[in-house]
TORKOL-4160 file (C-alpha; in steps of 0.2 Angstrom, whole numbers, padded with zeros to 4 digits, m for minus):
406
<pt num="1" X="0472" Y="0566" Z="0292"/>
<pt num="2" X="0484" Y="0581" Z="0293"/>
<pt num="3" X="0502" Y="0582" Z="0298"/>
<pt num="4" X="0500" Y="0585" Z="0316"/>
<pt num="5" X="0488" Y="0571" Z="0319"/>
<pt num="6" X="0498" Y="0559" Z="0309"/>
<pt num="7" X="0514" Y="0564" Z="0319"/>
<pt num="8" X="0504" Y="0562" Z="0336"/>
<pt num="9" X="0499" Y="0545" Z="0332"/>
<pt num="10" X="0516" Y="0540" Z="0325"/>
<pt num="11" X="0525" Y="0546" Z="0341"/>
<pt num="12" X="0512" Y="0538" Z="0353"/>
<pt num="13" X="0515" Y="0521" Z="0344"/>
<pt num="14" X="0534" Y="0524" Z="0345"/>
<pt num="15" X="0532" Y="0527" Z="0363"/>
<pt num="16" X="0521" Y="0512" Z="0366"/>
<pt num="17" X="0532" Y="0500" Z="0357"/>
<pt num="18" X="0548" Y="0507" Z="0365"/>
<pt num="19" X="0542" Y="0504" Z="0383"/>
<pt num="20" X="0548" Y="0487" Z="0389"/>
<pt num="21" X="0532" Y="0478" Z="0396"/>
<pt num="22" X="0543" Y="0465" Z="0405"/>
<pt num="23" X="0551" Y="0479" Z="0415"/>
<pt num="24" X="0543" Y="0484" Z="0431"/>
<pt num="25" X="0540" Y="0503" Z="0432"/>
<pt num="26" X="0539" Y="0501" Z="0451"/>
<pt num="27" X="0557" Y="0496" Z="0452"/>
<pt num="28" X="0571" Y="0508" Z="0455"/>
<pt num="29" X="0579" Y="0516" Z="0440"/>
<pt num="30" X="0595" Y="0508" Z="0434"/>
<pt num="31" X="0610" Y="0519" Z="0434"/>
<pt num="32" X="0616" Y="0524" Z="0417"/>
<pt num="33" X="0628" Y="0513" Z="0408"/>
<pt num="34" X="0646" Y="0520" Z="0407"/>
<pt num="35" X="0649" Y="0509" Z="0391"/>
<pt num="36" X="0642" Y="0522" Z="0379"/>
<pt num="37" X="0640" Y="0541" Z="0380"/>
<pt num="38" X="0624" Y="0542" Z="0371"/>
<pt num="39" X="0608" Y="0531" Z="0371"/>
<pt num="40" X="0595" Y="0529" Z="0358"/>
<pt num="41" X="0577" Y="0535" Z="0361"/>
<pt num="42" X="0571" Y="0518" Z="0363"/>
<pt num="43" X="0583" Y="0513" Z="0376"/>
<pt num="44" X="0580" Y="0529" Z="0386"/>
<pt num="45" X="0561" Y="0527" Z="0384"/>
<pt num="46" X="0562" Y="0510" Z="0392"/>
<pt num="47" X="0571" Y="0516" Z="0408"/>
<pt num="48" X="0564" Y="0534" Z="0410"/>
<pt num="49" X="0551" Y="0539" Z="0422"/>
<pt num="50" X="0533" Y="0538" Z="0415"/>
<pt num="51" X="0526" Y="0554" Z="0421"/>
<pt num="52" X="0533" Y="0566" Z="0407"/>
<pt num="53" X="0526" Y="0554" Z="0394"/>
<pt num="54" X="0508" Y="0555" Z="0402"/>
<pt num="55" X="0508" Y="0574" Z="0403"/>
<pt num="56" X="0516" Y="0576" Z="0387"/>
<pt num="57" X="0503" Y="0565" Z="0379"/>
<pt num="58" X="0489" Y="0575" Z="0387"/>
<pt num="59" X="0497" Y="0592" Z="0382"/>
<pt num="60" X="0499" Y="0586" Z="0364"/>
<pt num="61" X="0481" Y="0579" Z="0363"/>
<pt num="62" X="0474" Y="0596" Z="0369"/>
<pt num="63" X="0485" Y="0605" Z="0357"/>
<pt num="64" X="0480" Y="0595" Z="0343"/>
<pt num="65" X="0461" Y="0597" Z="0347"/>
<pt num="66" X="0464" Y="0616" Z="0349"/>
<pt num="67" X="0472" Y="0616" Z="0332"/>
<pt num="68" X="0456" Y="0609" Z="0324"/>
<pt num="69" X="0445" Y="0622" Z="0332"/>
<pt num="70" X="0436" Y="0633" Z="0319"/>
<pt num="71" X="0441" Y="0651" Z="0320"/>
<pt num="72" X="0427" Y="0663" Z="0324"/>
<pt num="73" X="0422" Y="0672" Z="0308"/>
<pt num="74" X="0413" Y="0689" Z="0305"/>
<pt num="75" X="0406" Y="0682" Z="0288"/>
<pt num="76" X="0390" Y="0673" Z="0287"/>
<pt num="77" X="0391" Y="0654" Z="0286"/>
<pt num="78" X="0390" Y="0647" Z="0269"/>
<pt num="79" X="0391" Y="0630" Z="0261"/>
<pt num="80" X="0408" Y="0634" Z="0253"/>
<pt num="81" X="0416" Y="0639" Z="0269"/>
<pt num="82" X="0431" Y="0629" Z="0275"/>
<pt num="83" X="0438" Y="0625" Z="0292"/>
<pt num="84" X="0454" Y="0634" Z="0297"/>
<pt num="85" X="0465" Y="0629" Z="0311"/>
<pt num="86" X="0474" Y="0638" Z="0324"/>
<pt num="87" X="0492" Y="0640" Z="0318"/>
<pt num="88" X="0500" Y="0643" Z="0335"/>
<pt num="89" X="0492" Y="0628" Z="0343"/>
<pt num="90" X="0496" Y="0617" Z="0328"/>
<pt num="91" X="0514" Y="0623" Z="0328"/>
<pt num="92" X="0515" Y="0620" Z="0347"/>
<pt num="93" X="0508" Y="0602" Z="0345"/>
<pt num="94" X="0520" Y="0597" Z="0331"/>
<pt num="95" X="0535" Y="0605" Z="0338"/>
<pt num="96" X="0532" Y="0597" Z="0355"/>
<pt num="97" X="0532" Y="0580" Z="0347"/>
<pt num="98" X="0547" Y="0584" Z="0337"/>
<pt num="99" X="0556" Y="0590" Z="0352"/>
<pt num="100" X="0553" Y="0574" Z="0362"/>
<pt num="101" X="0556" Y="0563" Z="0347"/>
<pt num="102" X="0574" Y="0568" Z="0343"/>
<pt num="103" X="0590" Y="0560" Z="0348"/>
<pt num="104" X="0595" Y="0577" Z="0356"/>
<pt num="105" X="0583" Y="0578" Z="0370"/>
<pt num="106" X="0586" Y="0559" Z="0375"/>
<pt num="107" X="0605" Y="0562" Z="0375"/>
<pt num="108" X="0603" Y="0575" Z="0388"/>
<pt num="109" X="0606" Y="0572" Z="0407"/>
<pt num="110" X="0590" Y="0569" Z="0416"/>
<pt num="111" X="0589" Y="0586" Z="0425"/>
<pt num="112" X="0591" Y="0595" Z="0408"/>
<pt num="113" X="0579" Y="0583" Z="0400"/>
<pt num="114" X="0566" Y="0586" Z="0414"/>
<pt num="115" X="0568" Y="0605" Z="0412"/>
<pt num="116" X="0565" Y="0603" Z="0393"/>
<pt num="117" X="0549" Y="0594" Z="0395"/>
<pt num="118" X="0543" Y="0605" Z="0409"/>
<pt num="119" X="0546" Y="0620" Z="0398"/>
<pt num="120" X="0536" Y="0613" Z="0384"/>
<pt num="121" X="0522" Y="0609" Z="0396"/>
<pt num="122" X="0523" Y="0626" Z="0406"/>
<pt num="123" X="0505" Y="0631" Z="0401"/>
<pt num="124" X="0498" Y="0620" Z="0415"/>
<pt num="125" X="0482" Y="0609" Z="0415"/>
<pt num="126" X="0469" Y="0619" Z="0425"/>
<pt num="127" X="0452" Y="0621" Z="0416"/>
<pt num="128" X="0454" Y="0640" Z="0416"/>
<pt num="129" X="0472" Y="0639" Z="0408"/>
<pt num="130" X="0466" Y="0627" Z="0396"/>
<pt num="131" X="0451" Y="0638" Z="0391"/>
<pt num="132" X="0462" Y="0653" Z="0388"/>
<pt num="133" X="0477" Y="0644" Z="0381"/>
<pt num="134" X="0469" Y="0633" Z="0369"/>
<pt num="135" X="0452" Y="0643" Z="0367"/>
<pt num="136" X="0442" Y="0627" Z="0371"/>
<pt num="137" X="0424" Y="0627" Z="0375"/>
<pt num="138" X="0419" Y="0621" Z="0392"/>
<pt num="139" X="0410" Y="0606" Z="0385"/>
<pt num="140" X="0426" Y="0601" Z="0376"/>
<pt num="141" X="0436" Y="0603" Z="0391"/>
<pt num="142" X="0424" Y="0592" Z="0401"/>
<pt num="143" X="0424" Y="0579" Z="0387"/>
<pt num="144" X="0443" Y="0578" Z="0387"/>
<pt num="145" X="0443" Y="0577" Z="0406"/>
<pt num="146" X="0431" Y="0563" Z="0406"/>
<pt num="147" X="0441" Y="0553" Z="0392"/>
<pt num="148" X="0457" Y="0555" Z="0402"/>
<pt num="149" X="0450" Y="0551" Z="0418"/>
<pt num="150" X="0442" Y="0535" Z="0411"/>
<pt num="151" X="0459" Y="0530" Z="0403"/>
<pt num="152" X="0468" Y="0533" Z="0419"/>
<pt num="153" X="0455" Y="0523" Z="0430"/>
<pt num="154" X="0453" Y="0508" Z="0419"/>
<pt num="155" X="0467" Y="0506" Z="0406"/>
<pt num="156" X="0482" Y="0512" Z="0417"/>
<pt num="157" X="0476" Y="0506" Z="0434"/>
<pt num="158" X="0482" Y="0488" Z="0432"/>
<pt num="159" X="0499" Y="0494" Z="0426"/>
<pt num="160" X="0502" Y="0506" Z="0440"/>
<pt num="161" X="0492" Y="0499" Z="0455"/>
<pt num="162" X="0495" Y="0481" Z="0458"/>
<pt num="163" X="0498" Y="0470" Z="0473"/>
<pt num="164" X="0516" Y="0466" Z="0476"/>
<pt num="165" X="0517" Y="0447" Z="0472"/>
<pt num="166" X="0535" Y="0446" Z="0465"/>
<pt num="167" X="0548" Y="0441" Z="0477"/>
<pt num="168" X="0559" Y="0455" Z="0472"/>
<pt num="169" X="0546" Y="0468" Z="0476"/>
<pt num="170" X="0542" Y="0459" Z="0493"/>
<pt num="171" X="0560" Y="0459" Z="0498"/>
<pt num="172" X="0562" Y="0477" Z="0494"/>
<pt num="173" X="0547" Y="0483" Z="0503"/>
<pt num="174" X="0549" Y="0472" Z="0519"/>
<pt num="175" X="0567" Y="0477" Z="0521"/>
<pt num="176" X="0562" Y="0495" Z="0520"/>
<pt num="177" X="0548" Y="0493" Z="0532"/>
<pt num="178" X="0560" Y="0483" Z="0544"/>
<pt num="179" X="0573" Y="0497" Z="0543"/>
<pt num="180" X="0559" Y="0509" Z="0548"/>
<pt num="181" X="0550" Y="0499" Z="0562"/>
<pt num="182" X="0561" Y="0484" Z="0566"/>
<pt num="183" X="0546" Y="0473" Z="0562"/>
<pt num="184" X="0550" Y="0459" Z="0550"/>
<pt num="185" X="0539" Y="0455" Z="0534"/>
<pt num="186" X="0528" Y="0471" Z="0534"/>
<pt num="187" X="0524" Y="0474" Z="0516"/>
<pt num="188" X="0511" Y="0489" Z="0517"/>
<pt num="189" X="0500" Y="0500" Z="0527"/>
<pt num="190" X="0481" Y="0502" Z="0525"/>
<pt num="191" X="0470" Y="0517" Z="0529"/>
<pt num="192" X="0454" Y="0525" Z="0524"/>
<pt num="193" X="0450" Y="0543" Z="0520"/>
<pt num="194" X="0434" Y="0553" Z="0516"/>
<pt num="195" X="0433" Y="0562" Z="0500"/>
<pt num="196" X="0421" Y="0577" Z="0500"/>
<pt num="197" X="0408" Y="0577" Z="0487"/>
<pt num="198" X="0394" Y="0589" Z="0481"/>
<pt num="199" X="0380" Y="0588" Z="0494"/>
<pt num="200" X="0367" Y="0591" Z="0480"/>
<pt num="201" X="0369" Y="0573" Z="0474"/>
<pt num="202" X="0366" Y="0565" Z="0490"/>
<pt num="203" X="0351" Y="0561" Z="0501"/>
<pt num="204" X="0351" Y="0554" Z="0518"/>
<pt num="205" X="0365" Y="0553" Z="0531"/>
<pt num="206" X="0374" Y="0538" Z="0525"/>
<pt num="207" X="0387" Y="0549" Z="0516"/>
<pt num="208" X="0390" Y="0560" Z="0530"/>
<pt num="209" X="0408" Y="0556" Z="0537"/>
<pt num="210" X="0415" Y="0558" Z="0554"/>
<pt num="211" X="0420" Y="0576" Z="0550"/>
<pt num="212" X="0402" Y="0581" Z="0546"/>
<pt num="213" X="0403" Y="0583" Z="0527"/>
<pt num="214" X="0396" Y="0572" Z="0513"/>
<pt num="215" X="0409" Y="0561" Z="0506"/>
<pt num="216" X="0414" Y="0544" Z="0499"/>
<pt num="217" X="0427" Y="0533" Z="0507"/>
<pt num="218" X="0444" Y="0530" Z="0499"/>
<pt num="219" X="0454" Y="0515" Z="0505"/>
<pt num="220" X="0472" Y="0513" Z="0500"/>
<pt num="221" X="0487" Y="0502" Z="0504"/>
<pt num="222" X="0504" Y="0510" Z="0502"/>
<pt num="223" X="0521" Y="0504" Z="0502"/>
<pt num="224" X="0537" Y="0511" Z="0509"/>
<pt num="225" X="0539" Y="0523" Z="0494"/>
<pt num="226" X="0521" Y="0530" Z="0497"/>
<pt num="227" X="0516" Y="0521" Z="0481"/>
<pt num="228" X="0498" Y="0514" Z="0482"/>
<pt num="229" X="0497" Y="0495" Z="0478"/>
<pt num="230" X="0478" Y="0494" Z="0481"/>
<pt num="231" X="0464" Y="0507" Z="0479"/>
<pt num="232" X="0446" Y="0504" Z="0483"/>
<pt num="233" X="0431" Y="0517" Z="0483"/>
<pt num="234" X="0416" Y="0507" Z="0486"/>
<pt num="235" X="0408" Y="0514" Z="0502"/>
<pt num="236" X="0399" Y="0530" Z="0507"/>
<pt num="237" X="0408" Y="0542" Z="0519"/>
<pt num="238" X="0397" Y="0536" Z="0534"/>
<pt num="239" X="0404" Y="0518" Z="0533"/>
<pt num="240" X="0418" Y="0512" Z="0545"/>
<pt num="241" X="0435" Y="0507" Z="0539"/>
<pt num="242" X="0432" Y="0488" Z="0543"/>
<pt num="243" X="0416" Y="0487" Z="0533"/>
<pt num="244" X="0424" Y="0495" Z="0518"/>
<pt num="245" X="0439" Y="0483" Z="0519"/>
<pt num="246" X="0427" Y="0468" Z="0519"/>
<pt num="247" X="0418" Y="0475" Z="0503"/>
<pt num="248" X="0435" Y="0476" Z="0494"/>
<pt num="249" X="0442" Y="0465" Z="0482"/>
<pt num="250" X="0459" Y="0464" Z="0491"/>
<pt num="251" X="0450" Y="0457" Z="0507"/>
<pt num="252" X="0441" Y="0444" Z="0497"/>
<pt num="253" X="0457" Y="0439" Z="0488"/>
<pt num="254" X="0467" Y="0437" Z="0504"/>
<pt num="255" X="0454" Y="0428" Z="0513"/>
<pt num="256" X="0451" Y="0416" Z="0499"/>
<pt num="257" X="0469" Y="0412" Z="0496"/>
<pt num="258" X="0469" Y="0420" Z="0479"/>
<pt num="259" X="0484" Y="0430" Z="0484"/>
<pt num="260" X="0497" Y="0420" Z="0494"/>
<pt num="261" X="0514" Y="0429" Z="0498"/>
<pt num="262" X="0528" Y="0416" Z="0498"/>
<pt num="263" X="0541" Y="0426" Z="0508"/>
<pt num="264" X="0539" Y="0416" Z="0524"/>
<pt num="265" X="0550" Y="0419" Z="0539"/>
<pt num="266" X="0550" Y="0410" Z="0556"/>
<pt num="267" X="0547" Y="0420" Z="0572"/>
<pt num="268" X="0547" Y="0410" Z="0588"/>
<pt num="269" X="0540" Y="0395" Z="0579"/>
<pt num="270" X="0527" Y="0404" Z="0569"/>
<pt num="271" X="0527" Y="0405" Z="0550"/>
<pt num="272" X="0525" Y="0423" Z="0546"/>
<pt num="273" X="0520" Y="0428" Z="0529"/>
<pt num="274" X="0520" Y="0446" Z="0523"/>
<pt num="275" X="0507" Y="0457" Z="0531"/>
<pt num="276" X="0500" Y="0474" Z="0531"/>
<pt num="277" X="0496" Y="0485" Z="0546"/>
<pt num="278" X="0482" Y="0497" Z="0550"/>
<pt num="279" X="0475" Y="0505" Z="0566"/>
<pt num="280" X="0462" Y="0499" Z="0578"/>
<pt num="281" X="0448" Y="0503" Z="0566"/>
<pt num="282" X="0453" Y="0487" Z="0556"/>
<pt num="283" X="0450" Y="0469" Z="0562"/>
<pt num="284" X="0465" Y="0459" Z="0567"/>
<pt num="285" X="0468" Y="0445" Z="0554"/>
<pt num="286" X="0482" Y="0434" Z="0549"/>
<pt num="287" X="0487" Y="0446" Z="0535"/>
<pt num="288" X="0482" Y="0462" Z="0544"/>
<pt num="289" X="0491" Y="0467" Z="0560"/>
<pt num="290" X="0483" Y="0480" Z="0571"/>
<pt num="291" X="0488" Y="0488" Z="0588"/>
<pt num="292" X="0485" Y="0479" Z="0605"/>
<pt num="293" X="0478" Y="0494" Z="0612"/>
<pt num="294" X="0473" Y="0512" Z="0607"/>
<pt num="295" X="0478" Y="0519" Z="0623"/>
<pt num="296" X="0494" Y="0511" Z="0628"/>
<pt num="297" X="0487" Y="0500" Z="0642"/>
<pt num="298" X="0496" Y="0484" Z="0636"/>
<pt num="299" X="0512" Y="0476" Z="0642"/>
<pt num="300" X="0529" Y="0484" Z="0639"/>
<pt num="301" X="0531" Y="0472" Z="0624"/>
<pt num="302" X="0514" Y="0476" Z="0617"/>
<pt num="303" X="0516" Y="0494" Z="0619"/>
<pt num="304" X="0533" Y="0494" Z="0610"/>
<pt num="305" X="0525" Y="0484" Z="0596"/>
<pt num="306" X="0510" Y="0496" Z="0595"/>
<pt num="307" X="0522" Y="0511" Z="0593"/>
<pt num="308" X="0532" Y="0502" Z="0579"/>
<pt num="309" X="0516" Y="0497" Z="0570"/>
<pt num="310" X="0510" Y="0515" Z="0570"/>
<pt num="311" X="0526" Y="0521" Z="0564"/>
<pt num="312" X="0524" Y="0509" Z="0549"/>
<pt num="313" X="0506" Y="0515" Z="0547"/>
<pt num="314" X="0512" Y="0533" Z="0546"/>
<pt num="315" X="0518" Y="0529" Z="0528"/>
<pt num="316" X="0500" Y="0527" Z="0522"/>
<pt num="317" X="0494" Y="0543" Z="0531"/>
<pt num="318" X="0508" Y="0553" Z="0523"/>
<pt num="319" X="0504" Y="0545" Z="0506"/>
<pt num="320" X="0485" Y="0551" Z="0508"/>
<pt num="321" X="0491" Y="0568" Z="0513"/>
<pt num="322" X="0502" Y="0569" Z="0498"/>
<pt num="323" X="0488" Y="0563" Z="0487"/>
<pt num="324" X="0477" Y="0577" Z="0493"/>
<pt num="325" X="0490" Y="0590" Z="0492"/>
<pt num="326" X="0495" Y="0585" Z="0475"/>
<pt num="327" X="0478" Y="0584" Z="0468"/>
<pt num="328" X="0468" Y="0597" Z="0476"/>
<pt num="329" X="0452" Y="0592" Z="0468"/>
<pt num="330" X="0451" Y="0578" Z="0481"/>
<pt num="331" X="0449" Y="0591" Z="0495"/>
<pt num="332" X="0432" Y="0595" Z="0488"/>
<pt num="333" X="0427" Y="0584" Z="0473"/>
<pt num="334" X="0417" Y="0594" Z="0461"/>
<pt num="335" X="0409" Y="0579" Z="0452"/>
<pt num="336" X="0394" Y="0569" Z="0455"/>
<pt num="337" X="0393" Y="0552" Z="0464"/>
<pt num="338" X="0392" Y="0543" Z="0447"/>
<pt num="339" X="0410" Y="0549" Z="0442"/>
<pt num="340" X="0417" Y="0551" Z="0459"/>
<pt num="341" X="0425" Y="0534" Z="0461"/>
<pt num="342" X="0433" Y="0535" Z="0444"/>
<pt num="343" X="0440" Y="0552" Z="0447"/>
<pt num="344" X="0448" Y="0547" Z="0464"/>
<pt num="345" X="0456" Y="0531" Z="0456"/>
<pt num="346" X="0463" Y="0542" Z="0442"/>
<pt num="347" X="0471" Y="0554" Z="0454"/>
<pt num="348" X="0478" Y="0538" Z="0463"/>
<pt num="349" X="0486" Y="0532" Z="0447"/>
<pt num="350" X="0493" Y="0550" Z="0444"/>
<pt num="351" X="0500" Y="0550" Z="0461"/>
<pt num="352" X="0509" Y="0533" Z="0458"/>
<pt num="353" X="0516" Y="0540" Z="0442"/>
<pt num="354" X="0523" Y="0555" Z="0451"/>
<pt num="355" X="0530" Y="0544" Z="0465"/>
<pt num="356" X="0538" Y="0532" Z="0453"/>
<pt num="357" X="0546" Y="0546" Z="0443"/>
<pt num="358" X="0552" Y="0554" Z="0459"/>
<pt num="359" X="0543" Y="0571" Z="0456"/>
<pt num="360" X="0545" Y="0584" Z="0469"/>
<pt num="361" X="0532" Y="0582" Z="0483"/>
<pt num="362" X="0521" Y="0597" Z="0486"/>
<pt num="363" X="0514" Y="0603" Z="0503"/>
<pt num="364" X="0503" Y="0590" Z="0510"/>
<pt num="365" X="0485" Y="0591" Z="0516"/>
<pt num="366" X="0481" Y="0580" Z="0531"/>
<pt num="367" X="0464" Y="0575" Z="0538"/>
<pt num="368" X="0461" Y="0579" Z="0556"/>
<pt num="369" X="0466" Y="0565" Z="0568"/>
<pt num="370" X="0453" Y="0551" Z="0569"/>
<pt num="371" X="0446" Y="0542" Z="0584"/>
<pt num="372" X="0435" Y="0528" Z="0578"/>
<pt num="373" X="0430" Y="0513" Z="0588"/>
<pt num="374" X="0440" Y="0497" Z="0588"/>
<pt num="375" X="0433" Y="0485" Z="0574"/>
<pt num="376" X="0423" Y="0470" Z="0579"/>
<pt num="377" X="0428" Y="0453" Z="0572"/>
<pt num="378" X="0415" Y="0443" Z="0562"/>
<pt num="379" X="0410" Y="0425" Z="0565"/>
<pt num="380" X="0418" Y="0419" Z="0548"/>
<pt num="381" X="0434" Y="0428" Z="0553"/>
<pt num="382" X="0437" Y="0418" Z="0569"/>
<pt num="383" X="0451" Y="0407" Z="0562"/>
<pt num="384" X="0460" Y="0422" Z="0554"/>
<pt num="385" X="0459" Y="0432" Z="0570"/>
<pt num="386" X="0465" Y="0418" Z="0581"/>
<pt num="387" X="0480" Y="0415" Z="0569"/>
<pt num="388" X="0483" Y="0434" Z="0568"/>
<pt num="389" X="0482" Y="0436" Z="0587"/>
<pt num="390" X="0496" Y="0423" Z="0590"/>
<pt num="391" X="0507" Y="0430" Z="0576"/>
<pt num="392" X="0505" Y="0448" Z="0584"/>
<pt num="393" X="0510" Y="0442" Z="0601"/>
<pt num="394" X="0525" Y="0432" Z="0594"/>
<pt num="395" X="0531" Y="0448" Z="0584"/>
<pt num="396" X="0529" Y="0459" Z="0600"/>
<pt num="397" X="0539" Y="0447" Z="0611"/>
<pt num="398" X="0552" Y="0445" Z="0598"/>
<pt num="399" X="0553" Y="0464" Z="0595"/>
<pt num="400" X="0554" Y="0467" Z="0614"/>
<pt num="401" X="0568" Y="0454" Z="0616"/>
<pt num="402" X="0579" Y="0461" Z="0601"/>
<pt num="403" X="0577" Y="0479" Z="0606"/>
<pt num="404" X="0580" Y="0476" Z="0625"/>
<pt num="405" X="0596" Y="0467" Z="0622"/>
<pt num="406" X="0604" Y="0481" Z="0612"/>
């Protein structure tokens, strides 16, 4: 093994060991301690946003692979020829690791530290840039992309996309949603969005979405920070949101009682556990609140409730728009159906990393307004619907009374 590879492995192990697995990366970063003017790399790694590390790792991997690439030779091949490396790329790889491994960079203020790693990674990650900067063949770029996508969608998914079950996360999320909507115990918002895929891979109309193009359906649940805590890609674009929900692991876990949120409040004699909100395309259930009416034909209390619910739901709409604006590949996915779900999930993991690290938000990309039919309840959902209906009415009456008395 050469120096660049050994250094890469050493620093990745150092990074892995320095990240505190007992600390939630979804929590707000703690303010720096005033007791000491400098911190060690280990302590700063455990409290720093994860996004720089991810992109730094990818850049270093690409630099290393490029440094191992044979230089084109004008001489005919021979059995005694040796492999040469690209000095510029090799130097870039080693210097990048050294720069981010020194005490100096971790003692910098966060804005300066961010500027430093952004400068190191200023080459970008588009296929065209990679091909020209690192002189990589298209097949190698594809191989690297597949490897990174698989890593994100499988290994990192459980760490960065998880149902909020801890009381601390539930309290933080429900309080934020209550400040936004005046509705208590709301912990997330759910919505679906079609992801356009290549038509050449598709036969029949089951993949044609309501907007007229071939797609697969993405379902996400987002919290108040536009961080996804559940992602599902299991249905063709022609499916409705309710059917996709019922095929998801989240639905099965909530229906079976595998996930039970213990932050219970009392609203007009009803025990209300944390719930998510969605539009009328989803079924009304004890853990999923939906509007009374899509056209404002309810009572004053019901219409007020609907307005506040849709205000809470707007968080997930904005999160999806941000996802598609940040990762433009999702506006027209250029992979086949076999790899589409993995690619979409990988983008959702990256989205969460960027949100947790408070990365600047780019211009969003919103789907056209939807107008699906209200969801129909199933026979085996009757008890969940009945309980959900009584909870919804209690929440609406309580909201109306509280806001009317102000």
